C-alpha positions as CSV (number, residue, x, y, z in Angstrom):
1,X,-19.6,-14.5,14.5
2,X,-21.3,-12.2,12.1
3,X,-25.0,-12.4,11.5
4,X,-26.3,-14.1,8.3
5,X,-27.4,-10.8,6.8
6,X,-23.9,-9.4,7.3
7,X,-22.5,-12.4,5.5
8,X,-24.7,-11.9,2.4
9,X,-24.3,-9.4,-0.4
10,X,-25.3,-8.8,-4.0
11,X,-21.6,-9.2,-5.0
12,X,-18.5,-10.5,-3.2
13,X,-15.1,-9.1,-4.4
14,X,-12.1,-11.1,-3.3
15,X,-9.0,-9.0,-2.9
16,X,-8.6,-5.3,-2.2
17,X,-5.8,-4.4,-4.6
18,X,-6.4,-1.9,-7.4
19,X,-8.7,-4.3,-9.3
20,X,-10.8,-5.3,-6.4
21,X,-11.2,-1.9,-4.8
22,X,-12.1,-0.3,-8.2
23,X,-14.7,-3.0,-8.8
24,X,-16.2,-2.5,-5.4
25,X,-16.3,1.2,-5.7
26,X,-18.2,1.2,-9.0
27,X,-20.5,-1.5,-7.8
28,X,-21.4,0.5,-4.7
29,X,-21.8,3.6,-6.8
30,X,-24.4,1.7,-8.9
31,X,-26.3,0.9,-5.7
32,X,-25.3,-2.7,-5.2
33,X,-24.5,-4.3,-1.8
34,X,-20.8,-5.2,-2.0
35,X,-18.5,-7.2,0.3
36,X,-14.8,-6.5,-0.4
37,X,-12.7,-9.1,1.3
38,X,-8.9,-8.5,1.9
39,X,-6.7,-11.2,3.3
40,X,-4.3,-8.9,5.0
41,X,-4.7,-5.6,6.9
42,X,-3.8,-2.1,5.6
43,X,-1.2,-0.7,5.2
44,X,0.4,-3.7,3.4
45,X,3.3,-3.9,0.9
46,X,3.0,-5.0,-2.7
47,X,5.8,-5.6,-5.1
48,X,5.4,-2.8,-7.8
49,X,7.3,-0.1,-9.5
50,X,4.9,2.5,-7.9
51,X,4.9,4.5,-11.2
52,X,1.6,5.3,-12.8
53,X,1.1,6.4,-16.4
54,X,-1.6,8.9,-17.5
55,X,-3.9,5.9,-18.2
56,X,-4.0,5.0,-14.5
57,X,-4.5,8.7,-13.6
58,X,-7.7,8.6,-15.7
59,X,-9.1,5.8,-13.5
60,X,-8.2,7.6,-10.3
61,X,-10.1,10.7,-11.5
62,X,-13.1,8.5,-12.4
63,X,-13.1,7.3,-8.8
64,X,-13.2,10.9,-7.5
65,X,-9.7,10.7,-6.0
66,X,-7.8,14.0,-5.6
67,X,-4.5,13.4,-7.5
68,X,-3.0,16.8,-6.7
69,X,0.6,17.1,-5.3
70,X,-0.9,18.7,-2.2
71,X,-2.7,15.4,-1.6
72,X,0.6,13.4,-1.5
73,X,1.0,12.5,-5.1
74,X,4.3,13.0,-6.9
75,X,3.7,14.1,-10.5
76,X,5.9,13.2,-13.4
77,X,6.1,14.7,-16.9
78,X,7.0,11.6,-19.0
79,X,9.5,8.9,-19.6
80,X,13.2,8.9,-19.9
81,X,14.7,6.0,-21.9
82,X,18.3,4.9,-21.7
83,X,20.0,2.3,-24.0
84,X,23.2,2.0,-26.0
85,X,24.7,5.1,-24.4
86,X,21.8,7.2,-25.6
87,X,19.3,9.0,-23.4
88,X,15.9,10.1,-24.8
89,X,13.4,12.1,-22.8
90,X,9.7,12.0,-23.9
91,X,6.8,13.9,-22.4
92,X,3.5,12.2,-22.0
93,X,1.3,12.9,-25.1
94,X,-1.4,15.5,-25.1
95,X,-4.6,13.6,-25.4
96,X,-8.3,14.1,-24.9
97,X,-8.8,10.7,-23.3
98,X,-6.0,10.9,-20.7
99,X,-4.2,13.7,-18.7
100,X,-0.6,14.7,-19.6
101,X,1.0,13.7,-16.3
102,X,1.8,10.5,-14.5
103,X,2.0,9.8,-10.8
104,X,4.2,8.0,-8.2
105,X,2.9,6.7,-4.9
106,X,3.9,3.7,-2.7
107,X,1.6,0.7,-3.1
108,X,1.0,0.4,0.6
109,X,-0.5,3.9,0.6
110,X,-2.1,3.6,-2.8
111,X,-4.0,0.4,-2.2
112,X,-5.3,1.6,1.1
113,X,-6.5,4.9,-0.5
114,X,-8.5,2.9,-3.1
115,X,-10.0,0.6,-0.5
116,X,-11.0,3.7,1.6
117,X,-12.6,5.2,-1.5
118,X,-14.6,2.0,-2.1
119,X,-15.8,2.0,1.6
120,X,-16.7,5.7,1.2
121,X,-18.9,4.7,-1.8
122,X,-20.7,2.2,0.3
123,X,-18.8,-1.1,-0.1
124,X,-18.3,-3.2,3.1
125,X,-14.6,-3.8,3.4
126,X,-13.4,-6.7,5.6
127,X,-9.6,-6.9,6.3
128,X,-7.9,-9.9,7.7
129,X,-10.4,-12.0,5.8
130,X,-8.5,-14.8,4.0
131,X,-10.7,-16.5,1.4
132,X,-10.0,-20.2,1.3
133,X,-12.3,-21.4,-1.5
134,X,-15.6,-21.2,-3.4
135,X,-19.0,-22.4,-2.3
136,X,-20.6,-24.2,-5.2
137,X,-24.2,-25.1,-6.0
138,X,-24.0,-29.0,-6.1
139,X,-26.5,-29.1,-9.0
140,X,-25.0,-26.5,-11.3
141,X,-21.4,-26.0,-10.0
142,X,-22.1,-22.3,-10.0
143,X,-20.3,-20.3,-7.3
144,X,-22.7,-19.0,-4.6
145,X,-20.2,-17.6,-2.1
146,X,-16.9,-18.2,-0.5
147,X,-15.4,-19.7,2.6
148,X,-12.9,-17.7,4.6
149,X,-10.9,-17.4,7.8
150,X,-11.8,-14.1,9.4
151,X,-9.9,-12.0,11.9
152,X,-6.8,-12.7,14.0
153,X,-8.7,-15.8,15.4
154,X,-9.1,-17.1,11.8
155,X,-12.7,-17.9,12.5
156,X,-14.2,-20.2,9.8
157,X,-16.9,-18.1,8.0
158,X,-19.1,-18.3,4.9
159,X,-20.1,-15.4,2.8
160,X,-22.9,-15.7,0.2
161,X,-23.6,-13.8,-3.0
162,X,-25.0,-14.7,-6.4
163,X,-21.9,-13.2,-8.1
164,X,-18.2,-13.3,-7.1
165,X,-15.3,-11.3,-8.5
166,X,-11.8,-12.8,-8.3
167,X,-9.4,-9.9,-7.8
168,X,-6.9,-12.0,-5.8
169,X,-3.9,-11.4,-8.1
170,X,-1.6,-13.7,-10.0
171,X,-1.9,-16.6,-7.6
172,X,-5.8,-16.3,-7.7
173,X,-6.5,-19.4,-5.6
174,X,-10.2,-18.8,-6.1
175,X,-10.0,-19.0,-10.0
176,X,-7.8,-22.1,-9.7
177,X,-10.4,-23.7,-7.4
178,X,-13.0,-23.0,-10.1
179,X,-10.8,-24.9,-12.6
180,X,-9.3,-21.9,-14.3
181,X,-5.6,-22.4,-14.9
182,X,-3.1,-20.1,-16.5
183,X,-2.3,-20.6,-20.2
184,X,1.2,-21.5,-21.0
185,X,1.1,-19.9,-24.4
186,X,0.8,-16.4,-23.0
187,X,3.7,-14.3,-21.9
188,X,4.8,-14.1,-18.2
189,X,7.3,-11.8,-16.7
190,X,8.9,-11.4,-13.3
191,X,10.0,-8.2,-11.6
192,X,12.2,-7.5,-8.6
193,X,12.5,-4.2,-6.8
194,X,13.8,-2.4,-3.7
195,X,14.0,1.2,-2.4
196,X,17.3,3.1,-2.2
197,X,18.2,6.4,-0.6
198,X,19.7,8.6,-3.3
199,X,19.9,12.2,-4.5
200,X,17.7,11.6,-7.6
201,X,14.5,11.0,-5.6
202,X,12.8,14.1,-7.0
203,X,13.2,13.3,-10.6
204,X,10.1,14.4,-12.5
205,X,10.5,11.7,-15.2
206,X,10.0,8.0,-14.9
207,X,13.3,6.3,-16.1
208,X,13.3,3.1,-18.1
209,X,16.6,1.3,-18.9
210,X,16.3,-0.9,-22.0
211,X,19.9,-2.2,-21.5
212,X,21.5,-3.2,-18.2
213,X,25.2,-2.9,-17.8
214,X,27.1,-5.5,-15.7
215,X,29.7,-4.0,-13.3
216,X,31.4,-7.4,-13.1
217,X,31.7,-7.8,-16.9
218,X,31.5,-4.4,-18.7
219,X,31.7,-6.0,-22.1
220,X,28.4,-7.8,-21.7
221,X,24.8,-6.8,-20.9
222,X,22.6,-8.3,-18.3
223,X,19.2,-9.8,-19.5
224,X,16.0,-7.8,-19.0
225,X,15.1,-4.2,-18.5
226,X,15.2,-1.8,-15.5
227,X,13.6,1.2,-14.0
228,X,14.4,4.1,-11.6
229,X,11.3,5.9,-10.3
230,X,11.9,8.8,-7.8
231,X,9.5,8.7,-4.8
232,X,10.1,12.3,-3.7
233,X,10.8,11.2,-0.1
234,X,14.6,10.7,-0.3
235,X,14.3,7.3,-1.9
236,X,13.8,5.8,-5.4
237,X,11.9,2.7,-6.4
238,X,14.5,0.7,-8.4
239,X,13.8,-2.6,-10.1
240,X,14.3,-4.9,-13.1
241,X,12.2,-7.2,-15.0
242,X,12.6,-10.1,-17.4
243,X,10.3,-11.9,-19.7
244,X,9.9,-15.6,-20.2
245,X,10.9,-15.2,-23.9
246,X,14.4,-14.6,-22.6
247,X,16.7,-17.7,-22.4
248,X,17.8,-16.3,-19.0
249,X,14.3,-16.4,-17.5
250,X,14.3,-18.6,-14.4
251,X,18.0,-19.3,-14.6
252,X,19.5,-16.2,-13.1
253,X,19.9,-14.8,-9.6
254,X,17.8,-11.6,-9.9
255,X,19.0,-10.1,-6.7
256,X,22.6,-10.5,-7.9
257,X,21.6,-9.0,-11.2
258,X,20.2,-5.9,-9.5
259,X,23.4,-5.4,-7.5
260,X,25.6,-5.8,-10.6
261,X,23.5,-3.3,-12.6
262,X,23.4,-0.7,-9.9
263,X,27.1,-1.0,-9.3
264,X,27.6,0.1,-12.9
265,X,25.7,3.4,-12.4
266,X,27.4,6.7,-11.7
267,X,29.0,6.8,-8.2
268,X,27.3,10.1,-7.4
269,X,23.9,8.4,-7.6
270,X,24.8,6.6,-4.5
271,X,22.9,3.4,-5.4
272,X,24.8,1.2,-3.1
273,X,23.9,-1.7,-0.8
274,X,24.3,0.6,2.2
275,X,21.6,2.9,0.8
276,X,19.1,0.1,0.2
277,X,16.2,0.5,2.7
278,X,14.4,-2.9,2.3
279,X,15.0,-6.4,1.0
280,X,14.9,-7.0,-2.8
281,X,11.6,-8.7,-3.5
282,X,10.0,-10.1,-6.6
283,X,6.6,-10.8,-8.1
284,X,5.2,-12.4,-11.2
285,X,3.6,-10.3,-14.1
286,X,0.7,-12.3,-15.7
287,X,0.3,-10.9,-19.2
288,X,-2.0,-10.8,-22.2
289,X,-5.0,-12.7,-20.8
290,X,-3.1,-15.7,-19.5
291,X,-6.2,-17.0,-17.7
292,X,-9.6,-17.5,-19.3
293,X,-12.5,-17.5,-19.5
294,X,-13.0,-14.2,-17.7
295,X,-16.6,-15.1,-16.8
296,X,-17.9,-18.5,-15.9
297,X,-20.6,-19.9,-13.5
298,X,-21.0,-16.7,-11.5
299,X,-17.3,-15.8,-11.3
300,X,-15.7,-12.8,-13.0
301,X,-12.0,-12.2,-13.2
302,X,-10.4,-8.8,-13.0
303,X,-6.8,-7.5,-13.1
304,X,-3.9,-9.9,-12.5
305,X,-6.3,-12.8,-11.8
306,X,-7.3,-12.6,-15.5
307,X,-3.7,-12.0,-16.7
308,X,-4.3,-8.4,-17.7
309,X,-0.8,-7.0,-17.4
310,X,0.2,-5.1,-20.6
311,X,2.7,-7.3,-22.5
312,X,4.4,-4.2,-24.0
313,X,5.5,-2.5,-20.8
314,X,4.7,-4.7,-17.8
315,X,2.1,-2.2,-16.6
316,X,-0.8,-3.7,-14.6
317,X,-2.5,-1.1,-12.5
318,X,-4.5,0.8,-15.2
319,X,-5.8,-2.5,-16.7
320,X,-6.7,-3.8,-13.2
321,X,-8.7,-0.7,-12.6
322,X,-10.3,-0.5,-16.0
323,X,-11.3,-4.2,-16.0
324,X,-12.8,-3.6,-12.5
325,X,-15.0,-0.8,-13.9
326,X,-16.0,-2.9,-16.9
327,X,-16.9,-5.8,-14.7
328,X,-18.9,-3.5,-12.4
329,X,-20.8,-2.1,-15.3
330,X,-21.7,-5.6,-16.6
331,X,-22.8,-6.8,-13.2
332,X,-25.0,-3.7,-12.6
333,X,-26.7,-4.4,-16.0
334,X,-27.2,-8.1,-15.1
335,X,-28.6,-7.2,-11.6
336,X,-31.2,-4.9,-13.1
337,X,-32.7,-7.8,-15.2
338,X,-35.3,-10.3,-14.2
339,X,-34.9,-14.0,-15.1
340,X,-31.8,-16.2,-15.2
341,X,-31.4,-16.1,-19.0
342,X,-31.5,-12.3,-19.2
343,X,-28.9,-12.0,-16.4
344,X,-26.6,-14.6,-17.9
345,X,-26.8,-12.9,-21.2
346,X,-25.6,-9.7,-19.7
347,X,-22.8,-11.4,-17.7
348,X,-21.6,-13.4,-20.8
349,X,-20.9,-10.1,-22.5
350,X,-18.0,-9.4,-20.1
351,X,-15.4,-11.5,-22.0
352,X,-16.5,-10.0,-25.3
353,X,-16.1,-6.4,-23.9
354,X,-12.6,-7.3,-22.6
355,X,-11.7,-8.8,-26.0
356,X,-12.9,-5.8,-27.9
357,X,-11.1,-3.4,-25.6
358,X,-7.7,-5.2,-25.3
359,X,-7.7,-8.3,-27.4
360,X,-6.0,-7.0,-30.6
361,X,-3.6,-4.9,-28.6
362,X,-2.6,-7.8,-26.4
363,X,-2.0,-10.0,-29.5
364,X,0.4,-7.3,-30.8
365,X,2.0,-7.3,-27.3
366,X,2.6,-11.0,-27.5
367,X,4.3,-10.6,-30.9
368,X,6.4,-7.8,-29.5
369,X,7.5,-9.9,-26.5
370,X,8.7,-12.7,-28.8
371,X,10.7,-10.2,-30.8
372,X,12.5,-8.5,-28.0
373,X,13.2,-11.9,-26.4
374,X,15.9,-12.1,-29.1
375,X,18.9,-9.9,-27.8
376,X,20.0,-9.1,-31.3
377,X,16.5,-7.7,-32.2
378,X,16.4,-5.7,-29.0
379,X,19.9,-4.3,-29.6
380,X,19.0,-3.3,-33.2
381,X,15.7,-1.7,-32.1
382,X,17.4,0.4,-29.4
383,X,20.3,1.4,-31.6
384,X,18.1,2.5,-34.5
385,X,15.0,3.7,-32.7
386,X,16.5,6.0,-30.0
387,X,18.1,8.1,-32.7
388,X,14.7,9.0,-34.1
389,X,12.6,11.0,-31.6
390,X,9.5,10.9,-33.8
391,X,9.7,7.1,-34.0
392,X,10.2,6.9,-30.3
393,X,7.2,9.2,-29.7
394,X,5.1,6.7,-31.7
395,X,6.7,3.8,-29.7
396,X,5.8,5.5,-26.4
397,X,2.2,5.8,-27.4
398,X,2.1,2.2,-28.5
399,X,3.9,0.7,-25.5
400,X,2.0,2.7,-22.9
401,X,-1.3,2.4,-24.8
402,X,-1.8,6.1,-24.8
403,X,-4.0,7.1,-27.7
404,X,-7.3,8.9,-28.2
405,X,-9.8,6.1,-29.1
406,X,-11.7,8.4,-31.5
407,X,-9.9,10.9,-33.7
408,X,-6.5,11.9,-32.4
409,X,-3.4,12.4,-34.5
410,X,-2.1,10.2,-37.3
411,X,-0.1,8.1,-34.8
412,X,-3.3,7.4,-32.8
413,X,-5.2,6.4,-35.9
414,X,-2.4,4.0,-37.0
415,X,-2.1,2.3,-33.6
416,X,-5.8,2.1,-33.1
417,X,-6.3,0.8,-36.6
418,X,-3.7,-1.9,-36.3
419,X,-5.0,-3.1,-32.9
420,X,-8.6,-3.2,-34.3
421,X,-7.7,-5.5,-37.2
422,X,-5.3,-7.7,-35.3
423,X,-7.0,-11.0,-34.1
424,X,-7.9,-10.9,-30.5
425,X,-5.9,-12.5,-27.8
């Protein structure tokens, strides 16, 4: 059993994924005593495409992580889009705010690297620590800590802190225990992926399939979208996703869909069942702020726990990391103040900052999701759009949220301007 002092901190962060480790890192950098509680032990697998856009690279650099190829990162130059028999290759834009390259790295390695960086900054990281619920002040219903089962023995343990950050993903049992349930009026996606041995593993472009052919029925398309991301180690991360705006959502065998799509790809790619190296596994993609409020009674939500996946492209890691840094910044400000009112004033600014940063953009994303849920709209968009490279360059910036926030080119100004005047999600 740990001593009482070891079980106390300025802040408890629940979950050591990208959101939690980033939060803990920036809190530790600000001089706060942080407990980062991870229910499993590293390395551990997470369902993800493993591809990172330049927006995520920016956050890694901010954490002082070496993103060079010599440090095990596979760099990519941009995005290749396939639909309607057309292939369009787009380089990542040249921006002041973000680098012009993306990365690929397995999540098991990636998450462990971030947790190590948080520990290096001074955070106390506890693995095999399964948080079971909040500890509430009986007078105010404010969270004052968490209960957990610690270690292989699953020892019942309590951890105390005046502030707790929920970074426990889409399931976020902690948020639910605090009465925060997901909003049904926000988009939700699901993604399935596996690794395949194949000769295209060194591809230096991320590949996105907007249409999926069906080997069993070549005259029809499968619902959803797909990706092929080379890992550089002899395998590719290959997966597909579908949004709940599609009529097929929840009514199809996703694993069978994957097999039928890959069976339609060129034979020389070798994307066969024999070359699959792991089971096909799936995960939910909580989008567009599908759980609110992001701050209440001493609890802050970051990453998937707060539904921060980008509705435009299903990307979650950069928003998990960015929200973690924003939360840490707000907590550090609150911690520096004296008096309950002054601290709460600082903490209550967190939802406003998130809304100002992502609200309008996520509203646009919700509208986009509804549109592409109609197969006819999606087909028209791909047929007309892919034949116009300049339009697709604009679309890439919009979908990947890659613009310079101040200045930039005409495309940046248009995207930023529209997002600013659009009502917040």
